[in-house]
C-alpha positions in Angstrom: 1.0 -14.8 19.3 -1.4 -12.0 18.8 1.1 -9.9 16.9 2.1 -12.8 14.7 -1.6 -13.5 14.0 -2.3 -9.9 13.1 0.9 -9.8 11.0 -0.2 -12.9 8.9 -3.8 -11.5 8.6 -2.3 -8.1 7.4 -0.1 -9.9 4.8 -3.0 -11.8 3.5 -5.1 -8.6 3.3 -2.2 -6.8 1.6 -1.9 -9.5 -1.0 -5.7 -9.4 -1.7 -5.4 -5.7 -1.9 -3.2 -6.1 -5.0 -6.2 -7.3 -6.9 -9.0 -5.4 -5.3 -9.1 -1.7 -6.0 -10.9 -0.6 -2.7 -8.5 -2.6 -0.4 -5.1 -0.9 0.0 -2.0 -2.9 0.0 0.8 -0.8 1.6 -1.0 0.0 4.9 -1.5 -3.7 5.5 2.1 -4.5 4.7 3.2 -1.7 7.1 1.0 -3.1 9.8 2.5 -6.6 9.1 6.0 -5.2 9.4 5.1 -3.6 12.7 3.6 -6.8 14.1 6.4 -9.1 12.9 9.0 -6.7 14.4 7.4 -7.3 17.8 6.7 -11.0 17.4 9.1 -12.7 14.8 12.3 -11.4 13.6 12.5 -14.1 11.0 9.2 -13.1 9.4 10.1 -9.4 9.7 13.4 -10.0 7.9 11.6 -12.0 5.2 9.1 -9.1 4.6 11.9 -6.6 4.4 13.9 -8.9 2.1 11.0 -8.9 -0.4 12.2 -7.2 -3.6 8.9 -5.3 -4.0 7.6 -4.5 -0.5 11.0 -4.4 1.4 12.3 -1.1 0.1 8.9 0.6 0.4 8.6 -0.5 4.0 12.1 0.6 4.9 11.6 4.0 3.3 8.5 4.5 5.3 9.8 3.2 8.6 13.1 5.2 8.2 11.9 8.5 6.6 8.1 8.5 6.7 8.1 9.1 3.0 8.0 7.2 -0.4 10.2 7.6 -3.4 8.9 9.5 -6.4 9.0 6.4 -8.8 6.9 4.5 -6.3 4.4 7.2 -6.0 4.1 7.4 -9.8 3.5 3.6 -9.9 0.9 4.0 -7.1 -1.0 6.6 -9.2 -0.8 4.5 -12.3 -2.1 1.4 -10.6 -4.8 3.4 -8.9 -6.0 4.9 -12.2 -5.9 1.5 -13.9 -7.7 -0.4 -11.1 -10.3 2.2 -10.4 -10.8 3.1 -14.1 -11.4 -0.5 -15.1 -13.7 -1.0 -12.1 -15.7 2.0 -13.1 -16.0 0.8 -16.7 -17.4 -2.6 -15.7 -19.9 -1.2 -13.2 -23.4 -1.1 -14.7 -24.8 1.4 -12.1 -24.1 5.1 -12.4 -24.3 5.3 -8.6 -21.6 2.6 -8.3 -19.4 4.4 -10.8 -19.8 7.7 -9.0 -19.0 6.0 -5.7 -15.8 4.4 -7.1 -14.8 7.7 -8.7 -15.3 9.5 -5.4 -13.3 6.9 -3.6 -10.5 7.0 -6.1 -10.3 10.8 -5.8 -10.1 10.6 -2.0 -7.4 7.9 -2.1 -5.4 9.9 -4.7 -5.7 13.0 -2.4 -4.4 10.9 0.5 -1.5 9.6 -1.6 -0.7 13.1 -2.7 -0.2 14.2 0.9 2.4 11.6 1.6 5.9 13.2 1.5 8.2 12.3 -1.4 12.0 11.8 -0.8 14.2 11.7 -3.8 16.9 9.2 -4.1 19.7 11.7 -3.8 18.1 13.4 -0.7 20.0 12.4 2.5 17.5 13.2 5.3 
């Protein structure tokens, strides 16, 4: 029951993270997949069958990497969300804080290994 509850909470936080630039989506979905794998094969299969999250979760669990096109999308969405958030912030302090957070997040994403589609590892 605990894994199932944490899994649903992680899915909700992941969905909220789509709209909020500071809240990451992928780590919460990976956490949900891990929790569902231990608690509910039905929900685990549903999460893996999702056309957006499923391939990314499978890539991470099997190879501990992400595909190059996914990484490009992550950078684009990161730039759009943080850029728009920085533009609407009235305080320079908040703008600088968001910019620093965006740079740290981009550096973290840069460190994640990339596996090209034709690589069979």
